C-alpha positions as CSV (number, residue, x, y, z in Angstrom):
1,M,-40.6,18.2,17.0
2,P,-41.1,19.6,20.5
3,L,-42.3,23.2,19.8
4,N,-39.9,24.6,22.4
5,K,-36.9,22.6,20.8
6,H,-34.5,24.3,18.5
7,P,-32.7,22.2,15.5
8,T,-29.8,22.5,17.1
9,E,-30.4,21.2,20.5
10,L,-32.3,17.6,18.5
11,D,-28.6,17.2,17.1
12,P,-26.5,14.8,19.1
13,R,-23.4,16.7,18.5
14,W,-25.1,20.0,20.5
15,S,-25.0,17.1,23.4
16,A,-21.2,16.8,22.9
17,V,-20.5,20.9,22.8
18,L,-22.8,21.1,26.3
19,S,-21.0,18.2,28.0
20,R,-17.5,19.5,26.1
21,D,-16.5,16.0,25.5
22,P,-13.0,15.8,24.7
23,S,-13.7,12.5,22.7
24,A,-15.8,14.7,20.0
25,D,-12.4,16.9,19.1
26,G,-11.4,16.0,15.5
27,Q,-15.0,14.6,14.4
28,F,-16.4,18.1,14.0
29,V,-16.2,22.1,14.9
30,Y,-19.1,24.3,16.0
31,G,-19.2,28.0,14.7
32,V,-20.8,30.9,16.3
33,K,-22.8,33.0,14.2
34,T,-22.9,36.3,16.3
35,T,-19.0,36.3,17.4
36,G,-17.7,34.9,14.0
37,I,-15.8,32.2,15.8
38,Y,-15.1,28.5,15.9
39,C,-14.5,26.1,18.8
40,R,-13.4,22.6,19.3
41,P,-16.2,20.5,21.5
42,S,-14.6,20.5,24.2
43,S,-13.9,24.1,24.1
44,L,-13.9,25.8,27.7
45,A,-15.7,29.0,25.8
46,R,-19.1,30.2,27.0
47,L,-21.7,28.4,25.8
48,P,-23.5,29.8,23.4
49,K,-27.4,29.9,22.5
50,P,-28.0,26.8,19.9
51,Q,-30.0,28.9,17.7
52,N,-26.6,30.8,16.9
53,V,-24.6,27.5,16.5
54,V,-23.7,25.9,13.1
55,F,-21.9,22.5,13.0
56,F,-18.7,21.8,10.5
57,D,-17.1,18.4,9.8
58,T,-13.7,19.9,9.5
59,E,-12.1,23.7,10.7
60,E,-11.0,23.8,6.8
61,Q,-15.0,24.3,6.5
62,A,-15.3,26.6,9.2
63,R,-12.6,28.8,7.8
64,A,-14.0,28.3,4.4
65,A,-17.5,29.6,6.0
66,G,-15.7,32.8,7.1
67,F,-15.4,31.8,10.9
68,R,-11.9,32.4,12.9
69,A,-10.4,30.3,15.6
70,S,-10.8,32.4,18.6
71,K,-8.1,33.0,21.2
72,R,-9.2,30.3,23.6
73,A,-9.6,28.1,20.5
74,A,-6.0,28.3,19.6
75,A,-5.2,27.9,23.7
76,D,-7.1,24.5,23.3
77,Q,-5.5,23.4,20.2
78,T,-2.2,23.6,21.8
79,Q,-3.3,22.1,24.9
80,M,-5.0,19.4,22.3
81,A,-1.9,18.8,20.5
82,G,0.3,18.2,24.2
83,Q,-2.7,16.1,25.3
84,H,-2.4,13.9,22.0
85,A,1.3,13.4,22.0
86,A,1.1,12.2,25.5
87,M,-1.9,9.7,24.4
88,V,0.3,8.4,21.4
89,A,3.1,8.1,23.4
90,A,1.3,5.7,25.8
91,A,-0.2,4.1,23.2
92,C,3.3,3.3,21.1
93,R,4.7,2.0,24.4
94,Q,1.7,-0.5,24.8
95,I,2.2,-1.5,21.4
96,E,5.8,-2.2,22.0
97,T,5.3,-4.2,25.3
98,T,2.2,-6.1,24.3
99,E,2.4,-9.6,22.4
100,P,0.6,-9.8,20.4
101,P,-0.2,-6.1,19.4
102,P,-3.3,-4.5,21.1
103,S,-6.3,-4.1,18.5
104,L,-7.2,-0.6,17.6
105,K,-10.4,-0.9,19.8
106,A,-8.4,-1.9,22.8
107,L,-6.1,1.3,21.9
108,A,-8.7,3.6,21.3
109,H,-10.6,2.5,24.4
110,S,-7.6,3.3,26.6
111,A,-6.8,6.6,25.0
112,G,-10.8,7.0,25.7
113,L,-11.4,7.9,22.0
114,S,-13.4,6.4,19.2
115,P,-11.4,3.9,17.2
116,F,-11.7,6.2,13.8
117,H,-10.9,9.2,16.1
118,F,-8.1,7.5,17.4
119,H,-6.7,6.1,14.3
120,R,-6.8,9.8,12.8
121,V,-4.8,11.4,15.6
122,F,-2.3,8.5,15.8
123,K,-1.4,8.8,12.2
124,A,-1.3,12.8,12.4
125,V,1.4,12.3,15.2
126,T,3.7,9.6,14.1
127,G,3.1,9.5,10.3
128,L,1.9,6.3,10.7
129,T,-1.1,4.1,11.6
130,P,-1.2,1.5,14.5
131,K,-1.2,-1.4,12.4
132,G,1.9,0.2,10.4
133,Y,3.7,1.2,13.7
134,A,3.2,-2.4,15.2
135,T,4.8,-4.0,11.9
136,A,7.8,-1.2,12.2
137,Q,8.4,-2.3,15.8
138,R,8.0,-5.9,15.2
139,S,10.4,-5.6,12.3
140,R,13.0,-4.0,14.3
141,R,12.6,-6.5,16.7
142,V,13.4,-9.5,13.9
143,R,16.1,-7.8,12.7
144,E,17.9,-7.3,16.3
145,R,16.9,-11.2,17.2
146,L,18.3,-12.6,13.9
147,E,21.8,-10.9,14.5
148,V,22.0,-12.5,17.6
149,A,20.1,-15.4,18.0
150,H,21.5,-19.2,17.8
151,S,18.4,-20.0,15.1
152,V,16.1,-18.1,13.3
153,T,13.1,-20.1,15.7
154,D,15.1,-18.6,18.5
155,A,14.7,-15.4,16.9
156,L,11.2,-15.4,16.0
157,Y,9.9,-16.3,19.4
158,D,12.1,-13.8,20.9
159,A,10.4,-11.2,18.9
160,G,6.9,-11.9,20.1
161,F,5.7,-14.6,17.5
162,N,4.1,-17.6,19.2
163,S,4.3,-19.8,16.0
164,N,6.3,-20.5,13.0
165,S,3.5,-20.1,10.6
166,R,2.5,-16.5,11.9
167,F,6.1,-15.5,11.5
168,Y,6.9,-16.9,8.3
169,E,3.8,-15.6,6.8
170,S,5.1,-12.3,7.7
171,A,8.8,-12.1,7.0
172,D,8.7,-11.3,3.5
173,Q,7.0,-7.8,4.6
174,L,9.0,-7.8,7.7
175,L,12.8,-8.5,6.3
176,G,12.3,-8.5,2.2
177,M,13.7,-11.6,2.1
178,K,13.8,-15.2,3.6
179,P,14.6,-15.2,7.7
180,S,17.5,-17.6,7.0
181,D,18.9,-15.5,4.1
182,Y,18.6,-12.3,6.3
183,R,20.2,-13.7,9.3
184,A,23.1,-14.8,6.7
185,A,23.5,-11.1,5.7
186,G,21.3,-11.7,2.4
187,Q,23.0,-14.9,1.8
188,N,21.0,-16.4,-1.6
189,T,19.1,-12.8,-1.8
190,D,19.6,-11.3,-5.7
191,I,20.1,-7.9,-5.3
192,R,20.9,-6.2,-8.7
193,F,22.7,-3.2,-9.2
194,A,24.2,-0.7,-11.7
195,V,27.0,1.9,-11.7
196,G,27.1,5.0,-13.3
197,Q,27.6,9.1,-13.7
198,C,25.6,11.9,-13.1
199,S,26.7,15.6,-12.9
200,L,26.6,14.9,-9.0
201,G,29.3,12.4,-9.3
202,A,29.2,8.3,-9.1
203,I,25.9,6.9,-8.6
204,V,24.9,3.4,-7.5
205,V,21.3,1.9,-7.6
206,A,20.6,-1.2,-6.4
207,Q,17.3,-3.3,-6.3
208,S,15.7,-6.2,-4.6
209,Q,12.6,-8.4,-5.2
210,R,10.6,-5.9,-3.5
211,G,12.3,-2.2,-4.8
212,V,14.7,0.1,-4.9
213,C,17.1,-0.8,-2.0
214,A,19.8,1.7,-2.4
215,I,20.4,4.9,-4.3
216,L,24.3,5.6,-3.2
217,L,26.2,9.3,-4.6
218,G,29.7,10.0,-4.1
219,D,33.2,10.4,-5.9
220,D,34.5,7.2,-6.1
221,P,32.2,4.6,-7.7
222,Q,34.5,1.3,-5.9
223,V,33.9,3.2,-2.6
224,L,30.1,3.0,-3.6
225,V,30.0,-0.4,-4.5
226,R,32.1,-1.7,-1.6
227,E,29.1,0.2,0.8
228,L,26.8,-1.7,-0.9
229,Q,28.6,-4.7,-0.4
230,D,29.0,-4.1,3.1
231,K,25.3,-3.5,3.4
232,F,24.2,-6.7,1.8
233,R,27.3,-8.8,2.6
234,Q,26.3,-12.0,1.5
235,A,23.6,-11.6,-0.9
236,N,24.1,-12.1,-4.6
237,L,25.1,-8.7,-6.3
238,I,24.3,-8.9,-10.1
239,G,25.7,-6.5,-12.2
240,A,23.2,-4.7,-14.4
241,D,21.7,-6.0,-18.0
242,H,19.8,-3.5,-20.4
243,A,16.5,-3.4,-18.4
244,F,18.3,-2.4,-15.2
245,E,20.2,0.3,-16.8
246,Q,17.0,2.1,-17.7
247,L,16.3,2.1,-14.1
248,I,19.3,3.6,-13.2
249,A,18.7,6.2,-16.1
250,K,15.3,6.9,-15.0
251,V,17.1,8.2,-11.2
252,V,19.9,9.9,-13.3
253,G,17.4,11.9,-15.3
254,F,15.6,12.7,-12.1
255,I,18.3,14.1,-10.3
256,E,19.3,16.1,-13.5
257,A,15.8,17.7,-13.9
258,P,13.8,17.2,-10.5
259,A,10.6,18.3,-12.4
260,L,10.4,14.8,-13.9
261,G,9.4,13.2,-10.9
262,L,10.9,10.2,-9.4
263,D,8.1,7.2,-8.8
264,L,9.6,4.1,-8.1
265,P,8.6,1.2,-5.8
266,L,11.2,1.1,-3.0
267,D,12.9,-1.3,-0.4
268,V,12.9,0.5,3.0
269,R,14.5,-1.1,5.7
270,G,14.9,1.1,8.9
271,T,13.8,1.5,12.5
272,A,10.6,2.5,13.3
273,F,11.8,5.9,14.5
274,Q,13.4,5.8,11.2
275,E,10.7,5.2,9.0
276,R,8.5,7.6,10.5
277,V,11.0,10.1,9.9
278,W,11.6,9.0,6.0
279,M,8.0,9.2,5.5
280,A,7.8,12.7,6.6
281,L,11.0,13.5,4.9
282,R,8.8,12.2,1.7
283,D,6.2,14.6,2.4
284,I,8.2,17.6,1.6
285,A,7.3,19.0,-1.6
286,P,9.9,19.7,-4.2
287,G,11.5,23.1,-4.1
288,S,10.7,23.5,-0.4
289,T,12.8,22.6,3.1
290,A,12.1,21.7,6.7
291,S,14.2,22.1,9.5
292,Y,15.3,18.9,11.3
293,A,13.0,20.8,14.7
294,E,9.9,20.9,12.4
295,I,10.4,17.0,11.1
296,A,10.4,16.0,14.9
297,Q,7.2,18.0,15.3
298,R,5.7,16.4,12.5
299,I,6.7,12.8,13.8
300,G,5.3,13.9,17.3
301,A,8.6,13.5,19.0
302,P,9.3,17.8,19.1
303,K,12.7,17.1,21.2
304,A,14.2,14.4,19.1
305,F,15.7,16.8,16.5
306,R,18.9,15.2,16.8
307,A,17.7,11.6,16.2
308,V,15.9,13.2,13.4
309,A,19.3,14.0,12.1
310,Q,20.8,10.6,12.6
311,A,17.8,9.2,11.0
312,C,18.4,11.6,7.6
313,G,22.3,10.3,8.1
314,A,20.9,6.8,8.0
315,N,19.1,7.0,4.8
316,C,20.7,5.3,1.9
317,L,18.0,6.1,-0.8
318,A,19.5,9.7,-2.0
319,V,16.8,11.2,-3.4
320,A,14.1,8.9,-3.4
321,I,13.8,9.8,0.6
322,P,14.6,13.6,-0.1
323,C,16.7,14.0,3.4
324,H,18.7,17.3,1.4
325,R,15.1,18.9,1.8
326,V,16.3,19.2,5.7
327,V,18.1,22.2,6.7
328,R,18.8,23.8,10.2
329,S,16.3,26.1,11.8
330,D,18.6,29.2,10.5
331,G,18.3,27.8,7.0
332,D,22.0,27.1,6.5
333,V,22.4,23.7,4.5
334,S,24.3,21.3,6.6
335,G,24.8,17.9,7.1
336,Y,24.5,15.7,4.3
337,R,25.4,12.0,4.1
338,W,26.7,12.5,0.6
339,G,28.4,16.2,1.0
340,V,27.0,19.4,1.4
341,E,27.8,20.7,-2.0
342,R,25.7,18.2,-3.6
343,K,22.7,19.2,-1.2
344,R,23.2,22.7,-2.1
345,E,23.3,21.7,-5.7
346,L,20.3,19.2,-5.3
347,L,18.1,22.1,-3.7
348,A,19.3,24.6,-6.3
349,R,17.9,22.5,-9.3
350,E,14.3,22.1,-7.2
351,A,14.1,25.7,-6.8
352,Q,14.3,26.3,-10.5
353,P,10.8,27.0,-12.2
């Protein structure tokens, strides 16, 4: 080691600090021992002496070591969040308009980031990986085209597939059933369901081969069954057997005592945006709430709080996807597909120790 070089200067991370490299943001932060603050590599703060620098993999590690974010670091973070949102929005447009979907490497190159860093930023902003977002977009296009196309073949080419084999390899993941069955509104697809009662009223639970596809709450069980029939117009709806009744008992048990938890395979079907919202909802801990605006922020669409509310209203998996934990910014409990009083009751039960 040259005598005139401090160990920090030989660390490749120091080069990123000297060049204020934005592509290194998210990979590490550096703390300054003389001031007790930490910064991102791209920070515009005055450069410290190398002997006063210590590196951390994450901001959490820096804070645990006693460092605090500087005011400039906080401003940098706000600016970085805006840059990330714009970058991810551009990547989403690229995924939506390119067939086949661009690779992770290509998306990262367009964003000027490493694949690892881009993958982490994309998931933090959208709640989905780039591959998951591409799958959700393709699922939406397939569903839209199957509803209007003259044939399954027309639909698959309109949705961007360039061969039958690639489409049918993905069909179960995208649709949860054969394409011809989806086009026929679930014809030949078996969906088991059961009707029950709980302290919140009537409940209908339905399950496809992939998982629970509907949990409906209401006052009139017949209305709920008709709602299920409308959703799967030509599916083979099969009444519950003893084994399936155990499933509905598990759902009812969770409604009565939320502390029990609910771990069920779900058959989630929605647009890419809806799935982003629903994934964010499942991250809200029992006993906690989040506003529509907060959910919009979490999925990287801060102005889309009304669309978030619509996605909550489109959720047909009550309690499993906990849209009841979303409230207005002033804390008011309003807007619940199955009635505000049920929403209040669910929140009150989850708030109990």
